[in-house]
C-alpha positions, 0 to 999 in steps of 0.5 A: 827757199824750200817748203817743209812739209808739216806732219799732220796732227791727229785732228787734221788727219781725222778731218781728212779721213772724214772728208774722204768718207763723207762722215761728219766730224764728231762734235762730242767724243762721247756722243752715245749715251746709255738710257739707263745710267750715266755711261757714255762712249764714242762708238755705238758698238761699245754702247750695245755691249754696255747695254748687256749689263742692264738687260742681263743677256749673256750671249756667250754660252758653253756648249758643254755645261750651263755656263753663260757670260756677257764677255767672249774672253770669259767663255774662253777662260771658262772652257780652258779651266773647266773643260781643258779646252785649248782654243788655238789648237790646230786640227791634227795636233794632240796637245803634245 
């Protein structure tokens, strides 16, 4: 009688990866909680980004004017709209 290999579930894969990297399995998927509101998330980096809402910090600044924003995507859109910037234009291309 042949034994079929079962397909690993997400949980078993996560446990396997945790064991390999010596990381404890997260008990609570939303273990990072904001001190200022009811927001919670699974990753510390997401909480740090969320924190910008409360601090008012705007780390992405336009070098051509005084515009600043919390989000990288917004600065890209701003440059494209107001300064005709093409963010993915390679050196040597003249936009034609």
